[in-house]
C-alpha positions in Angstrom: 15.9 -9.0 -98.7 14.8 -9.0 -102.7 17.4 -9.1 -105.2 17.2 -7.1 -108.7 14.7 -8.7 -111.0 16.4 -9.7 -114.5 14.5 -11.2 -117.6 15.3 -14.7 -118.7 16.2 -14.6 -122.5 14.0 -15.7 -125.1 16.7 -18.1 -126.8 20.0 -19.3 -125.3 22.7 -17.4 -127.0 26.0 -19.1 -128.3 28.7 -19.1 -125.9 31.1 -15.9 -126.6 28.3 -14.3 -128.4 28.2 -10.6 -128.3 24.8 -10.6 -126.9 26.2 -12.7 -123.6 28.7 -9.9 -123.3 25.8 -7.3 -123.4 23.8 -8.9 -120.6 27.0 -9.2 -118.4 27.5 -5.7 -118.6 23.8 -4.8 -117.6 24.1 -7.1 -113.9 27.3 -5.3 -112.5 25.3 -1.5 -112.1 22.3 -3.5 -111.1 24.1 -4.7 -108.0 25.6 -1.7 -106.8 22.1 0.1 -107.1 20.7 -2.7 -104.6 23.6 -2.1 -102.0 23.2 1.9 -101.8 19.4 1.1 -101.6 19.9 -1.1 -98.7 22.5 1.7 -97.2 20.1 4.5 -97.5 16.8 2.8 -96.3 18.6 1.5 -92.8 20.9 4.6 -92.2 20.0 5.0 -88.5 20.6 1.3 -87.9 24.0 1.6 -89.1 24.7 4.8 -87.3 23.8 3.1 -84.0 26.2 0.4 -85.0 29.1 2.7 -85.7 29.0 4.3 -82.1 28.7 0.9 -80.4 32.0 -0.3 -82.3 33.6 3.2 -81.2 32.2 3.0 -77.6 33.8 -0.6 -77.2 36.9 0.5 -78.3 37.3 3.6 -76.4 36.3 1.2 -72.9 39.1 -1.2 -73.9 41.4 1.6 -74.1 40.2 3.5 -71.1 39.8 0.4 -68.8 43.9 0.1 -69.0 43.8 3.4 -67.3 41.0 3.8 -64.4 41.2 1.9 -61.3 38.2 1.6 -58.8 38.5 3.0 -55.0 38.3 -0.7 -53.7 41.0 -1.9 -55.8 42.9 1.3 -54.9 42.6 0.9 -51.3 43.6 -2.7 -51.9 46.4 -2.0 -53.7 47.8 0.8 -51.5 50.1 0.2 -48.6 48.7 0.4 -44.6 49.1 3.4 -42.8 52.1 4.0 -40.7 51.1 2.8 -37.1 50.5 5.5 -34.4 49.8 6.5 -31.0 45.7 6.6 -29.5 46.0 9.2 -26.7 43.4 10.9 -24.5 43.6 14.2 -22.8 43.4 14.0 -19.0 40.5 15.6 -17.7 39.2 17.4 -14.8 35.9 16.1 -13.4 34.4 14.7 -10.4 34.0 10.8 -9.8 31.5 9.1 -7.9 30.4 5.0 -7.0 26.8 4.5 -6.8 25.0 1.6 -5.6 21.9 1.2 -7.7 18.7 -0.8 -6.9 15.4 -0.9 -7.8 12.6 -0.8 -5.5 8.5 -0.7 -5.1 7.1 2.6 -3.9 4.3 1.4 -1.3 2.7 2.5 2.0 4.3 0.3 4.4 2.8 -2.2 7.2 -0.3 -2.8 6.3 -3.0 -4.0 8.9 -6.7 -4.7 9.1 -8.8 -2.8 11.7 -11.4 -4.4 13.9 -13.3 -3.1 16.4 -14.6 -4.4 19.9 -18.2 -4.9 19.7 -19.1 -7.4 22.0 -20.0 -5.3 25.1 -22.3 -3.1 23.0 -25.7 -5.6 23.9 -27.2 -4.9 20.0 -26.2 -4.6 16.5 -22.8 -2.4 15.8 -24.2 -0.1 13.2 -22.0 2.6 11.4 -23.4 5.7 11.9 -20.8 8.1 10.8 -17.4 9.3 10.4 -16.9 7.0 7.7 -13.3 8.0 6.3 -12.2 8.1 2.6 -9.4 6.0 1.0 -6.3 8.2 1.5 -7.3 10.0 4.5 -4.9 10.1 7.6 -5.6 8.8 11.3 -3.2 10.3 13.9 -3.3 10.4 17.6 -7.1 11.1 19.3 -8.8 11.0 15.5 -12.2 9.1 15.3 -11.7 6.4 13.1 -15.5 5.6 12.7 -18.9 6.4 14.5 -20.8 3.4 16.0 -24.3 3.5 17.2 -23.4 7.2 17.7 -20.4 6.7 19.6 -16.8 7.4 18.5 -13.9 5.2 17.9 -11.2 7.0 18.9 -7.9 6.4 17.7 -4.7 6.1 20.3 -1.1 4.9 19.8 -0.7 1.4 21.0 0.4 -1.9 20.5 -2.0 -4.0 22.7 -5.5 -4.8 21.3 -8.8 -3.5 23.4 -10.1 -6.6 25.4 -12.0 -4.8 28.1 -13.9 -2.0 29.4 -11.6 0.4 31.5 -13.0 1.6 34.8 -12.0 2.8 38.1 -10.3 0.0 40.1 -9.1 -2.1 37.5 -5.3 -2.3 36.7 -3.3 -4.0 34.0 -0.8 -3.6 31.3 -4.0 -2.1 29.0 -4.2 0.8 31.6 -0.5 1.4 31.4 -0.9 2.1 27.4 -4.1 4.0 28.0 -2.1 6.0 30.2 0.7 6.4 28.0 -1.3 7.2 25.0 -3.1 10.1 26.9 0.1 11.6 27.9 1.0 11.3 24.0 -1.7 13.6 22.9 -1.0 16.3 25.8 -3.3 15.1 28.5 -2.2 14.4 32.0 -3.2 10.8 33.1 -1.5 11.1 36.6 1.1 8.6 37.5 2.2 6.5 34.0 4.1 4.0 36.0 1.0 2.7 38.0 -1.0 0.2 36.1 -4.4 1.4 37.9 -7.3 2.9 36.4 -7.8 6.0 39.0 -9.5 9.1 39.4 -6.6 10.9 37.4 -7.1 8.5 34.8 -10.9 9.1 34.9 -10.2 12.6 34.4 -8.0 12.4 31.4 -10.1 10.0 29.5 -13.0 12.7 30.1 -10.6 15.5 28.5 -10.1 13.0 25.8 -14.0 12.8 24.9 -13.9 16.8 25.1 -10.8 17.0 22.4 -12.6 14.8 20.1 -16.2 16.5 20.4 -18.3 13.8 21.9 -20.2 13.6 24.9 -18.9 11.3 28.0 -20.5 7.8 27.8 -23.2 7.0 29.6 -22.7 5.4 33.1 -26.3 3.6 33.1 -25.5 0.2 35.1 -21.8 0.8 35.2 -22.4 3.5 37.8 -23.1 0.9 40.5 -20.5 -1.6 39.2 -17.9 1.4 39.6 -19.2 1.9 43.0 -19.1 -1.4 44.4 -15.5 -1.9 42.6 -14.6 1.2 44.4 -16.0 -0.2 47.8 -14.6 -3.6 47.1 -11.1 -1.7 46.7 -11.2 0.0 49.8 -12.2 -2.9 51.7 -9.1 -5.0 50.3 -6.7 -2.3 50.7 -7.5 -2.0 54.5 -7.6 -5.6 54.9 -4.0 -5.6 53.6 -3.0 -2.7 55.8 -4.3 -4.9 58.8 -2.3 -7.9 57.8 0.7 -6.0 57.1 0.4 -4.5 60.6 0.0 -7.7 62.3 3.0 -8.9 60.7 5.2 -6.5 61.5 4.0 -6.9 65.3 5.0 -10.2 65.0 8.3 -9.3 63.7 9.0 -6.1 66.3 7.8 -8.8 69.5 10.5 -11.1 69.1 10.4 -14.5 70.6 7.2 -15.2 72.7 7.4 -16.0 76.8 7.1 -19.6 75.9 10.0 -19.8 73.6 12.0 -17.8 75.7 11.2 -20.3 78.8 12.0 -23.1 76.8 15.2 -22.1 75.8 16.2 -21.2 79.1 15.5 -24.6 80.4 17.3 -26.0 77.7 20.4 -23.7 78.8 20.2 -24.7 82.4 19.7 -28.3 81.7 23.1 -28.1 79.5 24.5 -26.7 82.5 23.7 -29.6 84.8 24.9 -32.2 82.5 28.2 -30.4 82.3 28.5 -30.0 86.0 27.4 -33.6 86.8 29.6 -35.1 83.9 32.7 -33.1 85.6 31.6 -34.4 89.5 31.5 -37.9 87.8 34.9 -37.8 86.4 33.9 -38.8 82.9 36.3 -39.2 80.4 37.6 -36.2 78.5 35.9 -37.0 75.6 32.5 -37.2 77.2 33.1 -33.9 78.7 34.0 -32.2 75.8 30.6 -33.3 74.2 28.6 -31.9 77.0 30.6 -28.8 77.1 29.8 -28.3 73.0 26.2 -28.9 74.2 26.1 -26.2 76.7 27.9 -23.7 74.2 25.2 -24.5 71.4 22.4 -23.9 74.0 23.9 -20.6 74.9 24.1 -19.4 71.3 20.3 -20.4 70.6 19.4 -18.0 73.5 21.4 -15.5 72.5 19.9 -15.6 68.9 16.1 -15.6 70.2 16.6 -12.9 72.4 18.2 -10.5 69.7 16.4 -7.5 68.1 14.7 -8.6 64.3 15.1 -6.7 61.3 11.7 -5.1 60.6 12.4 -2.9 57.3 10.5 -5.5 54.8 7.6 -5.7 57.2 7.5 -1.7 57.6 7.7 -1.3 53.6 5.1 -4.0 53.4 2.9 -1.8 55.7 3.7 1.6 53.9 2.7 0.1 50.1 -0.5 -1.2 51.9 -1.3 2.2 53.8 -1.0 3.9 50.0 -3.4 1.6 48.8 -5.9 2.6 51.1 -5.4 6.1 50.2 -5.8 5.7 46.2 -9.0 3.3 47.2 -10.4 5.7 49.1 -9.9 8.6 46.4 -11.5 6.3 44.0 -14.4 5.7 45.9 -15.1 9.3 46.9 -15.0 10.2 42.9 -17.3 7.0 42.5 -19.6 8.2 45.2 -19.9 12.0 43.7 -20.3 10.3 40.2 -17.4 12.3 38.7 -15.3 9.3 37.2 -15.6 8.7 33.6 -14.8 5.0 31.9 -13.8 3.9 28.7 -15.9 1.3 27.1 -13.7 -1.2 25.0 -15.8 -0.6 21.6 -14.8 3.2 22.0 -11.1 2.9 21.7 -9.0 1.9 18.7 -5.0 1.3 19.3 -2.6 1.4 16.2 1.1 1.5 16.3 3.1 3.8 14.3 0.7 6.7 13.8 0.0 8.4 11.5 -1.7 5.9 9.6 -3.2 5.9 6.2 -6.6 4.5 5.1 -6.1 2.1 2.1 -9.3 0.4 1.8 -13.0 0.8 3.5 -15.4 -2.3 4.0 -18.1 -0.5 5.7 -20.3 2.6 4.9 -23.0 4.4 6.8 -25.9 2.2 8.0 -23.7 -1.1 7.4 -23.5 -3.7 10.7 -20.1 -4.5 11.6 -19.4 -8.1 11.5 -15.7 -8.3 10.7 -12.6 -5.8 9.7 -13.9 -2.3 8.8 -10.9 -1.1 7.1 -7.1 -1.6 6.1 -4.7 1.2 7.1 -1.1 1.0 6.5 1.8 3.8 7.3 1.0 7.2 6.3 4.4 7.6 4.7 5.2 6.5 1.0 8.7 4.4 1.3 10.7 2.8 -1.2 11.8 -0.9 -0.5 14.1 -3.0 -2.5 16.7 -5.7 -2.2 20.5 -5.3 -2.4 23.3 -7.7 -2.5 25.3 -8.3 0.7 28.1 -6.6 -0.7 26.1 -3.6 -1.9 24.4 -3.7 1.5 27.4 -3.4 3.6 28.1 0.0 1.6 25.2 1.5 2.7 24.0 2.8 6.3 21.0 4.4 7.8 20.9 8.1 6.8 22.8 7.7 3.4 21.3 10.3 0.8 19.9 8.6 -2.1 18.2 9.8 -5.4 15.2 8.3 -6.8 14.5 8.2 -10.9 10.7 9.8 -11.1 8.4 8.1 -13.5 8.6 11.6 -15.4 12.4 11.0 -16.0 13.0 13.5 -12.9 15.3 12.6 -10.1 13.9 13.5 -6.4 16.3 12.8 -3.2 15.6 10.1 -0.5 17.3 9.0 3.0 18.1 5.4 3.7 15.7 4.3 6.5 17.1 1.2 7.1 19.4 -1.7 5.8 18.5 -5.4 7.4 18.8 -9.1 6.1 15.7 -10.0 3.8 13.4 -12.6 5.1 13.4 -15.7 3.0 9.7 -17.3 2.3 8.9 -19.9 4.4 10.7 -23.2 3.2 12.6 -21.2 0.4 16.2 -20.0 0.2 15.6 -17.3 -2.3 16.4 -14.2 -0.2 19.6 -15.7 1.5 22.5 -13.6 1.3 20.5 -10.3 0.2 19.1 -7.3 2.3 15.9 -5.4 2.4 16.7 -1.9 1.7 14.0 0.5 2.6 14.3 4.2 1.6 12.1 7.6 2.8 11.6 10.1 0.0 11.9 13.6 0.8 8.7 15.7 0.9 6.0 14.8 -2.3 3.6 16.9 -3.7 0.2 15.1 -4.3 1.2 14.7 -8.1 4.6 13.2 -7.2 2.6 10.7 -4.5 0.1 9.6 -7.2 3.1 9.1 -9.9 5.1 6.9 -7.4 2.6 4.8 -5.6 2.7 1.3 -6.8 5.4 1.6 -9.0 9.0 0.2 -9.3 11.4 2.8 -9.4 15.6 3.2 -9.9 17.4 4.1 -6.7 20.9 5.4 -6.4 23.1 5.8 -3.5 26.4 7.5 -3.7 28.9 5.5 -1.5 32.3 7.3 -2.2 32.9 10.1 -4.4 35.9 12.6 -4.8 35.6 16.2 -2.8 35.4 17.9 -6.2 36.8 18.0 -9.7 40.3 15.7 -9.8 42.4 15.2 -12.9 41.3 11.4 -14.2 42.3 9.4 -16.8 40.8 6.3 -18.5 41.9 2.8 -16.4 43.3 1.8 -19.6 45.9 4.9 -19.9 47.3 3.5 -16.1 50.1 0.9 -16.0 52.2 -0.5 -13.2 56.0 0.0 -12.7 58.6 -2.8 -12.2 58.3 -1.8 -8.3 54.4 -1.7 -8.7 54.2 1.8 -8.7 51.4 3.4 -11.2 52.3 5.5 -14.0 50.9 6.7 -17.3 52.9 7.7 -20.8 52.5 11.0 -21.6 52.8 12.0 -25.5 55.5 14.7 -25.9 53.9 15.7 -29.5 57.5 14.9 -31.2 57.3 11.9 -33.5 55.2 9.8 -31.1 57.8 10.5 -28.4 56.4 9.7 -24.7 57.9 9.8 -21.5 56.8 7.8 -18.3 55.4 9.5 -15.3 54.6 8.0 -12.1 51.5 8.9 -10.7 49.4 8.2 -7.1 45.8 6.6 -8.1 42.7 7.5 -6.1 39.2 6.3 -6.6 38.1 4.8 -9.9 34.8 5.0 -11.0 32.8 4.8 -14.2 36.0 3.6 -16.2 38.2 6.3 -14.8 40.7 6.4 -12.2 41.8 9.5 -10.2 45.7 10.3 -10.5 47.8 12.9 -9.2 51.4 13.9 -9.8 53.9 15.7 -12.5 50.9 16.2 -14.8 48.2 18.8 -15.7 45.1 19.0 -17.4 45.0 18.5 -21.0 48.1 16.3 -21.2 47.7 13.5 -23.4 48.4 10.1 -22.0 48.5 7.0 -24.3 45.8 4.2 -24.2 47.2 2.1 -27.0 48.7 1.8 -30.0 
């Protein structure tokens, strides 16, 4: 800051001179004027400084009286301890077994068609199904070389053409299958393909809308088979008759004569022994021999039981009747056979087509398609403890992909099969459930998904009084009780109750209580 300017005197005056006094007087007013100019030139700065000083002093003063909320809370005394209560509720309690399961079509199998007897390429000519279509009994799975492949229920694979005169388990299976589709095959207990079976097969072809298979060279074979069957049946009757006649005739003349001679010899020996006065022991031996010969003769001359021979003869005669009927039908050309290439047995019908490996015009060389059960199932696993709570027929609920729920039924509960060489599935059970009827959209949404399944295993009949498990205590005698708050200065009373089902953290109780009563769960 610049100081006021003062001129230097030309000559140094003497000390105490009058001029020195005059200069001193002139210096005083010049300094006061400088400070005045300083104050007037920086007025704003001085005002700000004054305000800051005043604020500092005021803040120090107020700080003695103002306390922060945190400090106030820290300095305050803790609240008085009280009861933690909840009201007794009226609600339904239920325990569920919850698992996850895969939605699939079960029991997938490859389909192969017997084409060895076609005598040429097995060309697919039509009736190729679409993926997702369903096979039922008497459906046509495929058309090969213009002929149908008819689906029938059964487990035994096709291994030969069936015609009149043949018999076996495959014929029995065919008869049961025909009976299942409403066609009478004759006696289902007989394993023989007879005229009645042939008529039933003809009706099967009419049902699926195809002409009967061409007999061709097979007609002669069938006729020869029928004739051979008649001849064999007649031979069987003749053999059975001879056996019966022999049984009825009893002993032959030679057998009877021989036995009579043995009896007379024994008699002579005994008489001679007595006359010779043999010892008692020798006489007893001769007498025993005579008794033995008498017994043998009686047995030889007794009538024989021929009931078994009669039954054999009757059966042989019935075979002749059946064989002659088959021969008559073959002779008239009315018998129908079933080619091995025109039938497909599938267990567990209906079946759903999952995959097609052939197309129209292609030649069959391997499996033609893959099919599975037509019903969508949910398959999951449960622990042994959970599985023991489940049984066939239990109602269940599926969590659908769209967030909704859908009813289902437990179809089976069985021990899970561990993979070969592994014990991973040990102690677990496979649970299979069948959903209630599903729409096409629901089927599409479920298939291939893993969903949550809930199966209620226990529940109250309706709404019951319930409290949290923490509210239930045990008395000195093991009785269950709850502590009821009376509402007067944290006063309570203990009430003995009977406990029931526990679920979802609550327990059913009954006793001298009412809905809305406050029970103590903590302090």
